VOBA-1610 file (N, C-alpha, C; in pm, whole numbers, padded with zeros to 5 digits, always signed):
BEGIN
Met+32785+04902+03302Met+32777+04828+03428Met+32681+04899+03522Ala+32589+04824+03582Ala+32493+04884+03673Ala+32562+04933+03798Met+32515+05045+03847Met+32577+05098+03968Met+32517+05029+04089Thr+32595+05019+04194Thr+32551+04958+04318Thr+32572+05056+04432Ile+32496+05037+04540Ile+32510+05120+04658Ile+32591+05043+04761Pro+32708+05094+04801Pro+32791+05022+04897Pro+32717+04998+05029Gln+32737+04881+05086Gln+32679+04848+05215Gln+32784+04876+05322Val+32775+04991+05384Val+32873+05031+05484Val+32801+05086+05607Thr+32872+05085+05719Thr+32819+05146+05841Thr+32847+05296+05836Leu+32742+05375+05851Leu+32756+05520+05838Leu+32780+05583+05976Pro+32878+05671+05986Pro+32914+05727+06117Pro+32820+05840+06160Glu+32805+05855+06291Glu+32725+05965+06343Glu+32798+06098+06324Ile+32930+06098+06344Ile+33011+06217+06318Ile+33074+06200+06180Leu+33030+06285+06088Leu+33065+06267+05947Leu+33152+06383+05897Pro+33273+06356+05847Pro+33349+06461+05780Pro+33275+06504+05654Val+33282+06634+05621Val+33210+06681+05503Val+33302+06765+05414Phe+33275+06757+05285Phe+33346+06834+05183Phe+33244+06929+05120Pro+33242+07057+05160Pro+33148+07152+05101Pro+33194+07192+04961Leu+33104+07182+04864Leu+33140+07215+04727Leu+33016+07262+04652Thr+33023+07382+04599Thr+32910+07441+04527Thr+32884+07371+04394Gly+32757+07343+04367Gly+32719+07289+04237Gly+32745+07141+04220Val+32788+07074+04326Val+32818+06931+04319Val+32732+06858+04421Val+32652+06763+04373Val+32575+06679+04464Val+32605+06533+04433Leu+32588+06453+04535Leu+32605+06308+04525Leu+32471+06246+04560Leu+32433+06142+04487Leu+32312+06067+04517Leu+32348+05919+04529Pro+32268+05842+04602Pro+32301+05701+04622Pro+32325+05626+04492Gly+32438+05555+04488Gly+32473+05474+04372Gly+32551+05547+04265Thr+32549+05680+04267Thr+32624+05755+04166Thr+32771+05764+04207Val+32856+05794+04109Val+33000+05799+04131Val+33050+05940+04102Leu+33131+05992+04194Leu+33184+06127+04180Leu+33336+06122+04182Pro+33403+06156+04070Pro+33549+06166+04072Pro+33592+06299+04131Leu+33691+06297+04217Leu+33737+06419+04284Leu+33889+06428+04281His+33938+06549+04258His+34080+06580+04270His+34097+06656+04400Ile+34165+06598+04496Ile+34179+06658+04629Ile+34317+06721+04640Phe+34320+06855+04652Phe+34449+06923+04654Phe+34468+07016+04774Glu+34359+07067+04834Glu+34375+07153+04951Glu+34423+07072+05070Pro+34516+07128+05150Pro+34571+07052+05264Pro+34466+06997+05358Arg+34362+07076+05390Arg+34262+07028+05486Arg+34184+06909+05431Tyr+34159+06909+05299Tyr+34084+06797+05242Tyr+34175+06678+05211Arg+34303+06704+05192Arg+34398+06592+05188Arg+34396+06520+05323Asn+34395+06599+05432Asn+34387+06540+05565Asn+34260+06457+05581Met+34149+06512+05532Met+34021+06442+05544Met+34024+06308+05471Val+34074+06309+05348Val+34080+06185+05270Val+34177+06087+05334Glu+34290+06136+05381Glu+34387+06049+05448Glu+34325+05982+05570Asp+34252+06061+05652Asp+34186+06004+05770Asp+34079+05903+05730Ala+34004+05935+05624Ala+33900+05843+05579Ala+33960+05711+05530Leu+34068+05720+05454Leu+34131+05598+05402Leu+34188+05513+05515Asn+34227+05577+05624Asn+34278+05503+05739Asn+34166+05454+05831Gly+34041+05491+05796Gly+33928+05452+05879Gly+33821+05382+05798Asp+33699+05440+05798Asp+33585+05372+05733Asp+33566+05410+05587Lys+33652+05499+05534Lys+33648+05543+05394Lys+33522+05621+05358Val+33460+05683+05457Val+33334+05753+05436Val+33349+05902+05467Phe+33296+05987+05379Phe+33275+06128+05412Phe+33156+06177+05331Gly+33109+06297+05363Gly+32988+06348+05300Gly+33015+06464+05205Met+32935+06472+05100Met+32933+06588+05011Met+32813+06673+05049Ile+32835+06805+05056Ile+32728+06896+05093Ile+32756+07031+05028Gln+32650+07104+04994Gln+32669+07234+04930Gln+32664+07347+05033Pro+32747+07450+05016Pro+32730+07573+05093Pro+32598+07639+05054Phe+32535+07706+05149Phe+32406+07769+05122Phe+32421+07884+05023Val+32531+07957+05032Val+32558+08066+04939Val+32654+08015+04832Pro+32616+08015+04705Pro+32702+07960+04600Pro+32841+08021+04599Arg+32940+07935+04571Arg+33080+07971+04552Arg+33151+08012+04681Asp+33089+07992+04797Asp+33156+08024+04923Asp+33231+07904+04980Asp+33230+07791+04910Asp+33277+07667+04972Asp+33424+07668+05011Asn+33512+07724+04927Asn+33654+07713+04955Asn+33721+07847+04980Arg+33644+07948+05014Arg+33703+08078+05044Arg+33763+08079+05184Gly+33866+08159+05200Gly+33921+08182+05332Gly+33839+08287+05404Pro+33885+08333+05521Pro+33812+08437+05595Pro+33791+08562+05510Gln+33670+08615+05513Gln+33638+08735+05437Gln+33642+08857+05529Pro+33686+08972+05478Pro+33691+09093+05562Pro+33555+09123+05623Gly+33552+09139+05755Gly+33428+09173+05823Gly+33336+09056+05846Ala+33375+08936+05802Ala+33288+08820+05819Ala+33293+08771+05962Ala+33178+08725+06012Ala+33173+08674+06149Ala+33239+08538+06159Ser+33244+08465+06049Ser+33300+08330+06052Ser+33360+08298+05917Asp+33464+08214+05917Asp+33522+08171+05790Asp+33464+08037+05746Ala+33357+07993+05814Ala+33291+07867+05780Ala+33153+07898+05723Pro+33139+07902+05590Pro+33009+07936+05530Pro+32899+07841+05574Glu+32779+07894+05586Glu+32663+07813+05623Glu+32640+07704+05519Leu+32602+07587+05565Leu+32578+07473+05476Leu+32430+07443+05466Tyr+32391+07384+05353Tyr+32257+07327+05346Tyr+32244+07218+05452Lys+32121+07182+05483Lys+32098+07084+05590Lys+32097+06939+05541Val+32096+06919+05409Val+32094+06783+05354Val+32210+06764+05258Gly+32282+06653+05276Gly+32390+06614+05187Gly+32382+06464+05164Cys+32490+06407+05110Cys+32492+06263+05085Cys+32627+06207+05126Ala+32624+06100+05204Ala+32747+06032+05245Ala+32795+05943+05131Gly+32927+05937+05116Gly+32985+05855+05011Gly+33099+05770+05063Tyr+33130+05666+04988Tyr+33235+05571+05023Tyr+33346+05581+04919Ile+33471+05592+04965Ile+33584+05601+04872Ile+33606+05464+04809Asp+33563+05454+04685Asp+33568+05326+04614Asp+33706+05302+04553Lys+33770+05409+04506Lys+33904+05400+04448Lys+33982+05524+04490Ser+34113+05509+04502Ser+34195+05624+04538Ser+34336+05608+04483Glu+34397+05722+04454Glu+34537+05725+04411Glu+34602+05845+04477Arg+34709+05821+04550Arg+34782+05931+04613Arg+34903+05965+04528Leu+34916+06093+04494Leu+35027+06138+04411Leu+35148+06172+04498Pro+35267+06176+04439Pro+35389+06202+04518Pro+35385+06334+04595Asp+35312+06434+04543Asp+35307+06564+04612Asp+35198+06571+04718Gly+35128+06459+04744Gly+35028+06454+04850Gly+34885+06473+04804Arg+34865+06510+04677Arg+34729+06521+04626Arg+34668+06382+04608Phe+34534+06379+04598Phe+34463+06253+04577Phe+34371+06265+04456Phe+34360+06157+04382Phe+34250+06136+04290Phe+34166+06024+04350Ile+34038+06053+04374Ile+33953+05951+04435Ile+33823+05937+04357Gln+33758+05825+04379Gln+33625+05799+04325Gln+33533+05774+04444Leu+33434+05862+04460Leu+33342+05855+04573Leu+33209+05801+04525Lys+33159+05698+04591Lys+33032+05637+04551Lys+32925+05669+04655Gly+32811+05721+04608Gly+32704+05762+04697Gly+32643+05645+04773Val+32620+05666+04903Val+32563+05561+04989Val+32424+05598+05037Asn+32412+05711+05108Asn+32283+05748+05167Asn+32283+05897+05198Arg+32168+05960+05179Arg+32157+06100+05217Arg+32157+06114+05370Phe+32191+06233+05415Phe+32191+06259+05559Phe+32137+06399+05585Arg+32092+06420+05707Arg+32053+06553+05752Arg+32154+06601+05856Leu+32204+06720+05834Leu+32298+06783+05927Leu+32218+06838+06045Thr+32251+06793+06166Thr+32182+06844+06284Thr+32264+06950+06356Glu+32396+06935+06355Glu+32484+07038+06412Glu+32627+07012+06368Glu+32709+07116+06374Glu+32851+07099+06345Glu+32927+07070+06474Val+33036+06997+06459Val+33125+06968+06572Val+33260+07030+06540Pro+33352+07036+06637Pro+33481+07102+06611Pro+33556+07043+06493Leu+33634+07130+06428Leu+33716+07087+06316Leu+33813+06977+06359Gln+33850+06896+06262Gln+33955+06797+06284Gln+34058+06811+06173Arg+34179+06845+06209Arg+34288+06865+06113Arg+34247+06962+06001Gly+34165+07060+06038Gly+34129+07166+05944Gly+34000+07146+05867Tyr+33943+07026+05867Tyr+33822+07002+05788Tyr+33699+06997+05878Arg+33584+07024+05817Arg+33459+07034+05891Arg+33395+06898+05912Arg+33325+06886+06025Arg+33254+06762+06059Arg+33117+06798+06113Val+33022+06708+06093Val+32885+06734+06137Val+32828+06609+06205Lys+32726+06633+06287Lys+32643+06522+06334Lys+32541+06494+06225Ala+32538+06370+06178Ala+32454+06333+06065Ala+32348+06233+06108Val+32226+06254+06058Val+32114+06162+06083Val+32069+06109+05947Tyr+32053+05977+05937Tyr+32022+05912+05809Tyr+31883+05851+05804Arg+31819+05835+05918Arg+31701+05748+05926Arg+31582+05795+05843Glu+31572+05925+05812Glu+31456+05970+05735Glu+31469+05939+05586Phe+31587+05895+05543Phe+31610+05870+05401Phe+31626+05721+05375Thr+31534+05665+05297Thr+31543+05525+05256Thr+31582+05524+05109Asp+31712+05529+05085Asp+31761+05558+04950Asp+31797+05435+04868Ala+31795+05318+04926Ala+31847+05202+04856Ala+31747+05135+04762Ala+31619+05171+04772Ala+31518+05102+04692Ala+31416+05202+04638Pro+31361+05176+04518Pro+31257+05264+04463Pro+31131+05261+04549Asp+31047+05364+04531Asp+30921+05370+04604Asp+30830+05256+04561Gln+30752+05205+04655Gln+30659+05098+04625Gln+30558+05143+04519Gly+30541+05061+04415Gly+30442+05090+04312Gly+30482+05197+04213Trp+30605+05248+04224Trp+30650+05355+04133Trp+30726+05296+04015Arg+30699+05350+03897Arg+30777+05317+03778Arg+30810+05446+03705Cys+30931+05455+03658Cys+30979+05575+03591Cys+30899+05601+03462Gln+30862+05726+03440Gln+30796+05767+03316Gln+30904+05791+03210Arg+30961+05683+03161Arg+31078+05695+03075Arg+31050+05773+02947Ala+30936+05751+02887Ala+30906+05821+02761Ala+30905+05972+02783Ala+30837+06017+02888Ala+30831+06161+02917Ala+30968+06215+02955Leu+31041+06137+03035Leu+31174+06181+03079Leu+31270+06194+02961Leu+31273+06094+02874Leu+31366+06097+02762Leu+31327+06203+02658Glu+31197+06226+02643Glu+31153+06334+02554Glu+31203+06469+02606Ala+31185+06492+02737Ala+31230+06617+02797Ala+31382+06629+02790Leu+31453+06517+02811Leu+31599+06518+02803Leu+31645+06551+02662Gly+31577+06497+02561Gly+31612+06527+02423Gly+31597+06674+02390Leu+31488+06735+02437Leu+31465+06878+02414Leu+31571+06962+02486Tyr+31604+06922+02608Tyr+31705+06993+02686Tyr+31842+06984+02616Gly+31875+06863+02571Gly+32003+06844+02502Gly+32012+06927+02375Lys+31905+06932+02299Lys+31903+07011+02175Lys+31922+07159+02206Ala+31857+07208+02312Ala+31866+07349+02348Ala+32006+07387+02396His+32078+07290+02451His+32210+07319+02509His+32326+07261+02428Gly+32296+07213+02307Gly+32402+07160+02222Gly+32465+07033+02276Met+32388+06953+02348Met+32438+06828+02405Met+32389+06710+02323Gln+32477+06613+02304Gln+32438+06492+02233Gln+32366+06399+02331Val+32245+06361+02297Val+32165+06274+02383Val+32135+06145+02307Arg+32166+06033+02368Arg+32138+05903+02306Arg+32040+05827+02395Pro+31912+05832+02363Pro+31810+05767+02446Pro+31834+05617+02464Asp+31897+05552+02364Asp+31919+05408+02375Asp+32010+05373+02492Gln+32095+05468+02535Gln+32184+05441+02647Gln+32107+05426+02778Ala+31986+05483+02784Ala+31907+05476+02907Ala+31866+05334+02940Glu+31863+05247+02840Glu+31821+05109+02862Glu+31916+05034+02954Arg+32039+05084+02967Arg+32139+05018+03050Arg+32111+05035+03199Phe+32025+05131+03234Phe+32010+05168+03373Phe+31872+05136+03427Ser+31868+05101+03555Ser+31741+05084+03623Ser+31676+05221+03641Asp+31550+05222+03685Asp+31480+05348+03707Asp+31554+05434+03810Leu+31592+05373+03922Leu+31664+05446+04027Leu+31794+05504+03973Glu+31868+05423+03899Glu+31996+05468+03844Glu+31978+05583+03747Leu+31879+05573+03660Leu+31859+05675+03558Leu+31825+05810+03620Ile+31733+05810+03715Ile+31693+05935+03780Ile+31810+05997+03855Asn+31882+05917+03932Asn+31991+05971+04012Asn+32109+06016+03927Leu+32141+05941+03822Leu+32252+05980+03734Leu+32224+06114+03665Leu+32103+06130+03614Leu+32069+06256+03548Leu+32068+06370+03650Gly+32021+06342+03770Gly+32014+06445+03873Gly+32149+06503+03910Val+32253+06420+03910Val+32385+06469+03951Val+32470+06517+03834Ser+32441+06471+03712Ser+32533+06498+03601Ser+32494+06615+03512Leu+32367+06655+03512Leu+32325+06764+03424Leu+32360+06900+03486Pro+32387+07000+03401Pro+32437+07130+03451Pro+32327+07222+03503Phe+32256+07178+03605Phe+32153+07261+03665Phe+32217+07362+03762His+32139+07464+03797His+32181+07562+03897His+32199+07491+04032Pro+32295+07535+04117Pro+32315+07469+04247Pro+32188+07453+04330Ala+32100+07555+04329Ala+31976+07544+04407Ala+31885+07437+04351Glu+31887+07420+04219Glu+31805+07316+04157Glu+31861+07177+04189Lys+31993+07165+04187Lys+32054+07037+04225Lys+32022+07002+04370Gln+32022+07104+04455Gln+31989+07079+04595Gln+31845+07033+04610Ala+31755+07093+04532Ala+31615+07052+04537Ala+31599+06907+04494Leu+31672+06865+04391Leu+31668+06725+04349Leu+31721+06633+04459Leu+31828+06676+04523Leu+31885+06597+04633Leu+31784+06580+04746Glu+31712+06687+04777Glu+31622+06685+04893Glu+31484+06629+04861Ala+31456+06596+04736Ala+31325+06541+04701Ala+31294+06421+04791Pro+31177+06420+04855Pro+31147+06314+04952Pro+31152+06173+04894Thr+31103+06156+04771Thr+31096+06022+04711Thr+31149+06028+04568Leu+31175+05911+04513Leu+31217+05904+04373Leu+31109+05957+04280Arg+30984+05932+04314Arg+30874+05985+04234Arg+30881+06138+04230Asp+30904+06199+04346Asp+30915+06344+04353Asp+31036+06393+04272Arg+31148+06321+04284Arg+31269+06361+04211Arg+31247+06350+04060Glu+31178+06247+04017Glu+31150+06230+03875Glu+31064+06344+03821Ile+30958+06379+03893Ile+30869+06487+03849Ile+30947+06618+03841Met+31029+06645+03943Met+31109+06767+03945Met+31210+06768+03831Leu+31272+06653+03805Leu+31371+06643+03698Leu+31309+06672+03562Ile+31192+06615+03536Ile+31124+06641+03408Ile+31089+06789+03396Asp+31042+06849+03505Asp+31009+06992+03503Asp+31132+07077+03474Leu+31246+07043+03536Leu+31370+07118+03514Leu+31419+07104+03370Leu+31407+06984+03315Leu+31448+06963+03176Leu+31362+07044+03081Arg+31232+07044+03104Arg+31142+07122+03018Arg+31168+07271+03033Leu+31192+07315+03156Leu+31224+07455+03180Leu+31354+07493+03109Gly+31454+07407+03120Gly+31584+07434+03059Gly+31584+07426+02909Ala+31481+07363+02851Ala+31473+07352+02705Ala+31411+07476+02642Gly+31365+07570+02726Gly+31305+07692+02674Gly+31410+07786+02618Pro+31368+07905+02575Pro+31462+08002+02517Pro+31574+08034+02615Ala+31697+08036+02565Ala+31813+08062+02650Ala+31811+08205+02699Asp+31843+08224+02825Asp+31855+08357+02884Asp+31983+08358+02965His+32093+08398+02900His+32224+08386+02963His+32236+08474+03087Glu+32168+08589+03087Glu+32173+08674+03205Glu+32105+08607+03323Ala+31994+08537+03295Ala+31920+08471+03403Ala+32001+08359+03465Asp+32095+08300+03388Asp+32175+08190+03441Asp+32265+08233+03556Thr+32290+08363+03568Thr+32377+08411+03675Thr+32299+08445+03801Leu+32165+08438+03794Leu+32082+08476+03907Leu+32031+08353+03980Pro+32000+08367+04110Pro+31943+08254+04183Pro+31811+08210+04122Arg+31789+08079+04119Arg+31664+08026+04067Arg+31602+07938+04173Thr+31471+07941+04182Thr+31403+07864+04285Thr+31295+07779+04222Leu+31257+07675+04295Leu+31147+07589+04253Leu+31032+07609+04349Asn+30913+07633+04296Asn+30796+07652+04381Asn+30714+07524+04384
//
């Protein structure tokens, strides 16, 4: 089934769920298990309101759900400036208060400033106007042959089963965004894909990452920060 981008009104004050290594892109679907009390509150408030909150990565990997650290100036880790707002498409509340939800990507946003916590969860002022995420770039067509070739090499290097015929089910926008969120790239690489100005830029970056990842495995390097120049 082709993915769709929900048509919703996006709030200026946006609740956010900081999570390392997880990005959301327009039209993609993210299943989440919500168990921390502050994020249960966030989901509960969203379900009682517009059903919208944002996914965003902490700037320092793995700092997303830590409590106050000894000697730290703040227990709120710095966040990247770009995330993606999502709409709660499906939800299930368990008897113990946990939630299983399905979040569907709507539009990227830029964080301009944080506002006071609400019921323990973080909120930001979000600006959406610089991101036109609902349609492909004018005159752009996905280089499917190059993309699928790179994906096949990446899959072989990582022991992943790749079926190129499955790509026919997806539009160009869907294919690029689905691969961008689902492949096991480093958090900084996922952030770079998220922040790519256009789909053309994201496609070029994605092919480069796949080719890079298809090279000789270096398990020690996987633990180190990686950057894109």
